[in-house]
C-alpha positions as CSV (number, residue, x, y, z in Angstrom):
1,M,1.5,3.5,20.6
2,R,-0.8,0.6,20.3
3,L,-3.4,0.6,17.6
4,K,-6.5,-1.5,17.2
5,I,-7.5,-2.2,13.6
6,R,-10.6,-3.8,12.0
7,H,-10.9,-4.2,8.2
8,R,-14.1,-5.6,6.8
9,T,-14.8,-6.2,3.1
10,R,-18.2,-7.4,2.0
11,Y,-19.2,-8.5,-1.5
12,V,-22.8,-9.1,-2.5
13,F,-23.7,-10.6,-5.9
14,D,-26.9,-10.5,-7.9
15,H,-26.0,-13.9,-9.3
16,P,-24.2,-16.8,-7.5
17,V,-20.5,-17.3,-7.8
18,S,-19.8,-20.8,-9.1
19,Y,-16.0,-20.6,-8.5
20,G,-13.7,-18.0,-7.1
21,L,-10.3,-17.3,-5.5
22,Q,-8.9,-14.3,-3.8
23,Q,-5.4,-13.3,-2.5
24,I,-5.6,-10.9,0.3
25,R,-2.7,-8.8,1.7
26,K,-4.1,-7.3,4.9
27,T,-1.9,-8.9,7.6
28,P,1.0,-6.8,9.0
29,K,4.3,-8.4,10.1
30,S,6.4,-7.7,13.1
31,T,9.5,-5.6,12.5
32,H,11.8,-3.6,14.6
33,Q,9.4,-0.6,14.6
34,Q,6.1,-2.5,14.8
35,V,5.0,-5.6,16.8
36,V,1.9,-7.5,15.9
37,Y,0.3,-8.7,19.1
38,D,-2.8,-10.3,17.6
39,W,-4.2,-10.7,14.1
40,T,-7.0,-12.8,12.7
41,T,-8.9,-13.2,9.5
42,R,-12.5,-14.5,9.5
43,V,-14.4,-15.5,6.3
44,A,-18.1,-15.9,5.7
45,G,-19.3,-17.3,2.4
46,G,-15.9,-18.8,1.7
47,R,-12.9,-20.3,3.5
48,K,-9.2,-19.7,4.0
49,E,-7.3,-22.3,2.0
50,L,-3.7,-21.4,3.0
51,S,-1.3,-18.5,3.7
52,F,2.2,-17.9,2.4
53,E,4.9,-15.3,2.1
54,D,5.4,-13.9,-1.4
55,H,8.7,-12.8,-2.9
56,H,8.2,-9.2,-1.5
57,N,8.0,-10.8,2.0
58,N,4.3,-10.0,2.3
59,I,1.9,-12.3,4.1
60,V,-0.7,-13.5,1.6
61,E,-3.9,-15.4,2.5
62,L,-5.7,-17.5,-0.3
63,L,-9.4,-17.6,0.1
64,S,-12.0,-19.6,-1.9
65,F,-15.7,-18.9,-2.4
66,E,-18.4,-21.3,-1.3
67,R,-20.1,-22.8,-4.4
68,D,-23.1,-20.6,-5.4
69,A,-22.3,-18.0,-2.8
70,T,-24.1,-14.7,-3.2
71,E,-22.1,-12.9,-0.4
72,L,-18.6,-13.0,0.8
73,V,-17.4,-11.2,4.0
74,V,-13.8,-11.0,5.0
75,T,-12.9,-9.5,8.3
76,S,-9.3,-8.9,9.4
77,A,-8.6,-7.5,12.9
78,G,-5.9,-7.2,15.5
79,E,-3.6,-5.0,17.6
80,V,-0.2,-3.6,16.6
81,E,2.3,-1.7,18.8
82,L,4.2,1.0,16.9
83,S,7.3,3.1,17.7
84,N,8.5,6.2,15.9
85,T,11.7,5.7,13.9
86,N,11.4,8.8,11.8
87,G,10.5,6.7,8.8
88,V,13.6,4.5,8.9
89,V,12.6,0.8,8.3
90,G,16.1,-0.5,8.1
91,R,18.1,-3.1,6.2
92,H,16.7,-4.9,3.2
93,I,15.3,-8.4,4.0
94,G,13.3,-11.0,2.0
95,P,14.0,-13.1,-1.0
96,A,13.7,-10.3,-3.6
97,P,17.1,-8.8,-4.4
98,L,17.6,-5.1,-3.8
99,W,18.3,-4.4,-7.5
100,L,14.7,-5.5,-8.3
101,Y,13.4,-2.3,-6.8
102,R,15.3,-0.2,-9.4
103,Q,13.2,-1.8,-12.2
104,V,10.5,0.1,-14.0
105,S,7.0,-1.3,-13.5
106,A,3.7,-0.7,-15.3
107,R,2.6,2.1,-13.0
108,T,6.0,3.7,-12.5
109,R,7.2,4.0,-16.1
110,P,8.9,7.5,-16.5
111,G,7.9,10.0,-19.1
112,P,8.7,13.7,-19.6
113,A,6.7,14.8,-16.6
114,V,8.5,12.3,-14.3
115,R,11.9,13.3,-15.6
116,A,11.2,17.0,-15.2
117,L,10.1,16.5,-11.6
118,T,13.2,14.4,-10.9
119,R,15.5,17.1,-12.2
120,A,13.9,19.6,-9.8
121,A,14.7,17.5,-6.7
122,E,17.9,19.0,-5.2
123,G,19.8,18.8,-2.0
124,P,23.2,18.3,-0.5
125,S,22.6,14.7,0.7
126,D,20.5,11.7,-0.4
127,I,18.1,12.2,2.4
128,E,17.6,15.9,1.6
129,R,17.1,15.2,-2.1
130,L,14.4,12.6,-1.2
131,H,12.6,14.9,1.2
132,A,12.7,17.6,-1.5
133,L,11.2,15.1,-3.9
134,M,8.4,14.3,-1.5
135,K,7.5,18.0,-1.3
136,L,7.6,18.3,-5.1
137,V,5.3,15.4,-5.5
138,S,2.8,16.8,-3.0
139,G,2.8,20.1,-4.8
140,A,2.6,18.6,-8.3
141,V,-0.4,16.2,-7.7
142,A,-3.3,17.7,-5.8
143,Y,-5.0,15.2,-3.5
144,E,-8.5,14.8,-4.8
145,V,-10.6,11.7,-3.8
146,G,-12.5,10.1,-6.7
147,T,-10.7,12.0,-9.5
148,S,-8.1,9.5,-10.6
149,H,-8.4,6.1,-12.2
150,S,-7.1,2.9,-10.6
151,D,-4.9,2.0,-13.6
152,W,-3.2,5.4,-13.7
153,G,0.6,5.4,-13.6
154,A,2.9,8.1,-12.4
155,E,3.0,10.0,-15.7
156,E,-0.8,10.1,-15.9
157,A,-1.1,11.4,-12.4
158,L,1.5,14.2,-13.1
159,T,-0.1,15.1,-16.4
160,Q,-3.6,15.4,-14.8
161,A,-2.1,17.1,-11.6
162,R,-4.5,15.2,-9.3
163,G,-4.8,11.9,-7.6
164,V,-4.8,10.1,-4.3
165,C,-2.2,8.5,-2.1
166,Q,-1.7,5.6,-4.6
167,D,-0.8,8.2,-7.3
168,H,1.5,10.1,-4.9
169,A,3.3,6.9,-4.1
170,H,3.7,5.9,-7.8
171,V,5.1,9.4,-8.7
172,F,7.6,9.3,-5.9
173,I,8.7,5.8,-6.8
174,A,9.1,6.6,-10.5
175,C,11.2,9.7,-9.7
176,A,13.3,8.1,-7.0
177,R,14.2,5.2,-9.3
178,E,15.2,7.8,-12.0
179,M,17.5,9.3,-9.3
180,G,19.1,5.9,-8.8
181,F,17.4,4.8,-5.5
182,P,15.7,1.4,-5.1
183,S,12.1,2.3,-4.3
184,R,9.0,0.4,-3.5
185,Y,5.2,0.9,-2.9
186,V,3.8,0.4,0.6
187,S,0.2,-0.3,1.6
188,G,-1.0,-0.2,5.2
189,Y,-3.1,1.4,7.8
190,L,-2.9,5.0,9.1
191,M,-4.5,6.3,12.3
192,L,-6.2,9.6,11.4
193,D,-6.5,12.4,13.9
194,D,-10.1,13.4,13.1
195,R,-11.9,10.0,12.8
196,V,-11.7,6.3,13.5
197,E,-13.7,5.0,10.5
198,Q,-12.2,5.0,7.0
199,D,-13.1,3.6,3.6
200,A,-9.7,2.6,2.3
201,M,-6.2,1.6,3.2
202,H,-3.4,4.1,2.9
203,A,-0.4,4.0,0.6
204,W,3.1,5.6,0.7
205,A,6.6,4.9,-0.7
206,E,10.0,3.8,0.6
207,A,13.4,4.5,-0.9
208,H,16.6,2.6,0.0
209,V,19.6,4.8,1.1
210,D,23.1,3.4,1.6
211,G,23.9,3.3,5.3
212,L,20.3,3.6,6.5
213,G,18.3,1.1,4.5
214,W,14.7,1.6,3.7
215,I,13.1,4.9,4.6
216,G,9.4,5.8,4.2
217,F,8.0,8.9,2.5
218,D,4.4,9.9,2.5
219,P,3.8,12.7,-0.1
220,S,0.1,12.8,0.7
221,N,0.8,14.0,4.2
222,G,4.2,15.5,3.6
223,I,6.0,13.5,6.3
224,S,8.0,10.3,6.9
225,P,5.8,7.7,8.5
226,D,5.6,7.8,12.3
227,E,4.0,5.6,15.0
228,R,0.5,6.1,13.4
229,Y,1.5,4.1,10.3
230,V,1.2,0.3,10.1
231,R,3.1,-1.3,7.2
232,V,1.3,-4.2,5.6
233,A,2.6,-5.0,2.1
234,T,5.2,-3.8,-0.3
235,G,6.0,-4.2,-4.0
236,L,7.2,-2.6,-7.2
237,D,3.8,-0.8,-7.4
238,Y,0.2,-1.1,-6.3
239,A,-0.3,-4.4,-8.2
240,D,2.2,-6.2,-5.9
241,A,0.7,-4.8,-2.6
242,A,-3.0,-4.6,-3.4
243,P,-5.2,-5.6,-0.5
244,V,-7.3,-7.9,-2.7
245,I,-6.7,-9.5,-6.1
246,G,-8.6,-12.5,-7.5
247,M,-10.8,-14.1,-10.1
248,R,-14.2,-15.7,-10.2
249,V,-16.7,-17.5,-12.4
250,G,-20.2,-16.1,-12.1
251,G,-21.0,-13.5,-9.5
252,T,-22.3,-10.8,-11.8
253,G,-23.8,-7.7,-10.4
254,E,-21.2,-7.1,-7.7
255,A,-21.7,-4.6,-4.8
256,L,-18.7,-3.9,-2.6
257,D,-18.6,-2.3,0.9
258,V,-15.4,-1.6,2.8
259,E,-15.2,-0.6,6.5
260,I,-11.9,0.2,8.2
261,E,-11.5,1.3,11.8
262,V,-8.1,2.4,13.2
263,A,-8.0,3.6,16.7
264,Q,-5.5,4.1,19.5
265,Q,-5.9,1.3,22.1
């Protein structure tokens, strides 16, 4: 399946930005289950300084603001060909060692709720235990847009019993690491069945299983990723794979507008 993707982020400021930098992670990479045929990033109100690969093997683009800019528009777009591998991504690659993904991060720190959910995940094989965990996470955290906070970790999401895909991913990762599996956060694009336009990227998790490598799990939809999922960035949690992080001087009174379109070509 070939997907056409367009991701536009527009910032408008009441007062000019005197200096600012952004790191963006919106560019997918070609792997054995996805081939990137075309991808471009255009910037208005700033410029692209450079691009590099971080230690999680993500493509990062560094953008700067024009001096005294009152608007910044970043548009990323391209086409990606996907194949269904039943969620299997394969062997671990990149500079970060596999053991790194067993480490606790700020948003995946386990507490009583995480440990209780971990104990409930049972199955005769590693794969079945992880699929059981995915179902438990989906049942324990109701998907409710706008009800969680961006700085919530796994324990907060479980305690509040609500959240979004980011929270589902953090809970799954925290539990999978408690079970002994290297696990990581994934951000990307998802083609939805009922609409083309979206207002945010999607998020899910991956766990590393001996003999198979990395395998994806999406508790928000209760499945392993198929040919509708485009992997973009990975990390220990959301902070490592966030689409945009940055800093600026000035630029108070920010208004943000995000437009994402994902459609079958």
